[in-house]
C-alpha positions as CSV (number, residue, x, y, z in Angstrom):
1,M,-7.7,0.2,-5.5
2,S,-5.6,2.4,-7.6
3,N,-1.8,2.4,-7.6
4,V,-1.4,5.8,-9.2
5,P,0.8,7.9,-7.0
6,K,0.1,11.4,-5.7
7,C,1.6,14.3,-7.7
8,P,5.1,15.0,-6.5
9,T,4.6,18.8,-7.2
10,C,1.3,19.6,-5.6
11,S,0.4,16.3,-3.8
12,S,-2.9,16.0,-5.7
13,E,-4.7,12.7,-5.4
14,Y,-6.3,13.1,-8.8
15,T,-3.4,12.0,-11.0
16,Y,-4.0,9.6,-13.8
17,E,-2.0,7.5,-16.3
18,D,-1.7,8.7,-19.9
19,G,0.4,6.3,-22.0
20,D,3.8,6.1,-20.4
21,V,3.5,9.1,-18.1
22,F,1.5,10.1,-15.0
23,V,-0.4,13.5,-15.4
24,C,-1.7,15.8,-12.7
25,P,-4.9,17.6,-13.8
26,E,-4.5,20.3,-11.1
27,C,-1.0,21.6,-11.8
28,A,-0.4,20.0,-15.3
29,H,2.8,18.3,-14.1
30,E,3.8,15.1,-16.0
31,W,6.4,12.5,-15.0
32,P,7.4,9.1,-16.4
33,I,5.8,6.0,-14.9
34,A,9.3,4.3,-14.7
35,A,10.4,7.1,-12.2
36,A,7.4,6.4,-10.0
37,E,8.1,2.6,-10.1
38,D,11.7,3.2,-9.0
39,E,10.5,5.4,-6.1
40,I,8.1,2.6,-4.9
41,A,10.8,0.0,-5.4
42,G,13.1,2.0,-3.1
43,I,10.7,1.8,-0.1
44,V,12.0,-0.2,2.9
45,V,9.1,-1.5,5.0
46,R,9.6,-3.4,8.2
47,D,7.1,-5.4,10.2
48,A,6.5,-5.1,13.9
49,F,9.6,-7.1,14.7
50,G,12.0,-5.4,12.4
51,N,12.0,-7.9,9.5
52,E,12.1,-6.4,6.1
53,L,9.0,-7.0,4.0
54,K,9.1,-7.4,0.2
55,A,6.3,-7.3,-2.4
56,G,4.8,-10.8,-2.6
57,D,5.6,-11.9,1.0
58,S,3.1,-13.5,3.3
59,I,2.2,-11.8,6.6
60,T,0.2,-12.5,9.7
61,V,-1.8,-9.9,11.7
62,I,-0.6,-9.6,15.3
63,K,-3.5,-7.5,16.7
64,D,-7.3,-7.3,16.2
65,L,-7.9,-4.5,13.7
66,K,-11.3,-2.8,13.5
67,I,-12.3,-1.9,9.9
68,K,-13.2,1.7,9.7
69,G,-16.9,2.3,8.8
70,S,-17.8,-1.3,9.5
71,S,-18.5,-3.6,12.5
72,A,-16.2,-6.2,11.1
73,V,-12.8,-7.0,12.6
74,V,-9.7,-8.6,11.2
75,K,-8.7,-11.1,13.9
76,T,-5.2,-11.8,15.3
77,G,-3.5,-14.6,13.4
78,V,-5.1,-14.0,10.0
79,K,-2.6,-15.0,7.3
80,I,-2.4,-12.8,4.2
81,K,-0.7,-14.5,1.3
82,I,0.4,-11.8,-1.2
83,I,1.2,-8.2,-0.3
84,R,2.1,-5.2,-2.3
85,L,4.1,-2.3,-0.8
86,V,2.9,1.3,-1.3
87,S,4.0,4.6,-0.1
88,G,1.9,6.5,2.4
89,D,0.6,6.1,5.9
90,H,-0.7,2.6,5.3
91,D,2.2,0.9,3.5
92,I,0.8,-2.5,2.7
93,D,-1.8,-3.2,0.1
94,C,-3.4,-6.6,0.3
95,R,-6.6,-8.7,-0.1
96,I,-7.9,-10.5,3.0
97,D,-10.2,-13.5,2.5
98,G,-13.7,-12.7,3.7
99,V,-13.0,-9.0,4.0
100,G,-11.7,-7.8,0.6
101,A,-9.0,-5.4,-0.4
102,M,-7.4,-3.4,2.4
103,Q,-4.4,-1.3,3.2
104,L,-2.6,-2.1,6.5
105,K,0.1,-0.4,8.5
106,S,3.3,-2.6,8.9
107,E,3.4,-2.1,12.6
108,F,0.4,-4.5,13.0
109,V,1.8,-7.4,11.0
110,K,4.7,-9.9,11.1
111,K,6.3,-11.7,8.3
112,A,5.0,-15.3,8.0
C-alpha cells in the first residue's frame, strides 16, 4: 500500500515522490513532503465510541466485515496491533493476521 497522498490541486491518484517533494504527473503540481506529513498529522480519527485514535494504537473490530472481492470475513473481536492513520474514506491502514494489509473505517473499530 502506498502512502503517497492525492494531488491537492487536481485530486489525481497518480502522484509520486521525487526527492523531498511529491509530484503530480497530470497537472505538474509539486509540493513538499513535510507539508503532506503535517496534513496527515492533523487528522483526528475517532472510533465507534468516540475515543481518539493515534498512529500505533491497538484496535478491536466490533462488527463482522466482509472483504470486498473475497469470500473471507474479518470476525468481530479480531485485535489489530499497530495502526496508521490516513486521510480518505477508509481512515485506518493496518495489517490483519491471516488476511493481510487492509484499510478500515473507524466506525467499525474500538480502541483496545
